[in-house]
C-alpha positions as CSV (number, residue, x, y, z in Angstrom):
1,M,199.4,45.4,121.4
2,W,198.5,43.3,124.6
3,T,201.0,40.8,123.9
4,E,204.0,42.9,122.8
5,L,203.2,44.7,126.4
6,G,203.1,41.7,128.0
7,K,206.3,40.7,126.5
8,C,207.9,43.9,127.4
9,L,207.0,43.8,131.0
10,E,208.6,40.1,131.0
11,E,211.8,41.1,129.5
12,F,212.3,44.1,131.8
13,L,212.2,42.2,135.0
14,F,213.1,38.8,134.3
15,G,215.5,39.1,131.2
16,D,218.5,37.5,130.8
17,H,220.8,40.5,130.9
18,R,223.0,40.4,133.9
19,P,224.0,43.9,135.6
20,P,227.8,45.2,134.8
21,V,230.4,43.6,137.5
22,N,231.1,47.2,138.2
23,L,227.6,48.0,139.7
24,T,227.6,49.5,143.3
25,Y,225.4,47.9,146.0
26,E,223.7,51.6,145.9
27,E,222.8,50.9,142.2
28,R,221.8,47.7,142.2
29,I,219.0,48.8,145.2
30,S,218.0,51.6,142.8
31,H,217.5,49.2,140.0
32,E,215.4,46.5,142.7
33,Q,213.3,49.6,143.5
34,L,212.7,50.5,139.8
35,D,211.3,46.7,139.3
36,V,209.1,47.3,142.3
37,R,207.8,50.1,140.4
38,M,207.0,48.1,137.7
39,I,205.7,45.7,139.8
40,R,202.9,48.2,141.4
41,L,202.3,49.6,138.0
42,I,200.6,46.0,137.4
43,Q,199.0,45.8,140.4
44,E,197.5,48.8,141.0
45,E,197.0,50.0,136.9
46,I,196.2,46.7,135.0
47,L,194.7,44.1,138.0
48,P,192.0,46.7,138.9
49,R,190.7,47.0,135.0
50,A,190.9,43.5,134.7
51,S,187.4,43.5,133.0
52,H,188.6,46.1,130.5
53,T,191.6,44.3,129.2
54,P,192.0,40.7,127.3
55,P,192.3,37.5,130.3
56,S,195.6,36.3,128.2
57,F,196.7,39.8,129.0
58,I,195.6,39.4,132.8
59,S,196.7,35.7,132.8
60,H,200.4,36.9,131.7
61,M,200.5,39.6,134.4
62,M,199.4,37.5,137.0
63,D,202.2,35.1,135.8
64,L,204.9,37.5,136.1
65,L,203.8,38.3,139.6
66,N,203.9,34.9,140.4
67,R,207.5,34.6,138.8
68,G,209.0,37.6,141.1
69,S,208.5,35.2,144.2
70,V,212.1,34.6,145.9
71,H,212.2,30.8,144.8
72,A,211.5,32.0,141.3
73,T,213.9,35.0,140.8
74,S,216.6,32.4,141.5
75,P,218.4,30.7,138.9
76,Q,218.2,27.4,141.4
77,P,216.7,27.0,144.7
78,L,219.4,28.9,147.3
79,T,221.2,26.4,149.8
80,T,220.5,26.5,153.6
81,A,225.0,27.9,153.5
82,E,223.7,30.1,151.2
83,L,221.3,31.8,152.8
84,Y,223.4,32.3,155.8
85,N,226.4,32.7,154.0
86,P,225.7,34.3,150.6
87,L,229.4,34.9,149.7
88,P,232.0,32.3,147.8
89,A,234.8,31.8,150.4
90,T,237.2,33.6,147.9
91,L,235.8,36.5,148.1
92,R,235.5,39.4,150.7
93,A,232.2,41.2,151.4
94,T,234.7,44.6,150.2
95,D,235.5,43.1,147.1
96,P,233.8,44.3,143.9
97,Q,232.8,41.1,143.0
98,A,231.2,40.2,146.1
99,I,228.5,43.2,145.7
100,N,227.2,41.3,142.4
101,T,227.2,38.1,144.6
102,L,224.7,39.3,147.0
103,P,221.4,37.9,146.8
104,L,219.0,41.6,146.3
105,R,215.6,41.5,145.0
106,E,213.9,40.6,148.0
107,Q,211.9,43.6,148.3
108,F,211.0,42.8,144.8
109,A,210.0,39.4,145.8
110,K,207.8,40.9,148.7
111,S,206.1,43.3,146.3
112,C,204.8,40.5,144.2
113,F,202.7,39.0,147.1
């Protein structure tokens, strides 16, 4: 059971699925807030009960929290140029594609610490 729960949480938080390109900025924020709630669940409900759960599961949960850092959630570390101008030069901030290229998950990364 613990192994499956760990896999489920990992897939939910870090799966290979990409958001649809037509997702609005508000919807992306809502998705991030759900991820933050899952991290808080791990921090507030699972980790305090570590003595009652298998050590391998707790280790897996700690690994998930570590992966939530800004560098780990990016496919590759952002360059300085990307940090200050995250949009490709061919896109304007109002373009639908631009919304899906903006780096988000800042609150998610902060909640993992």
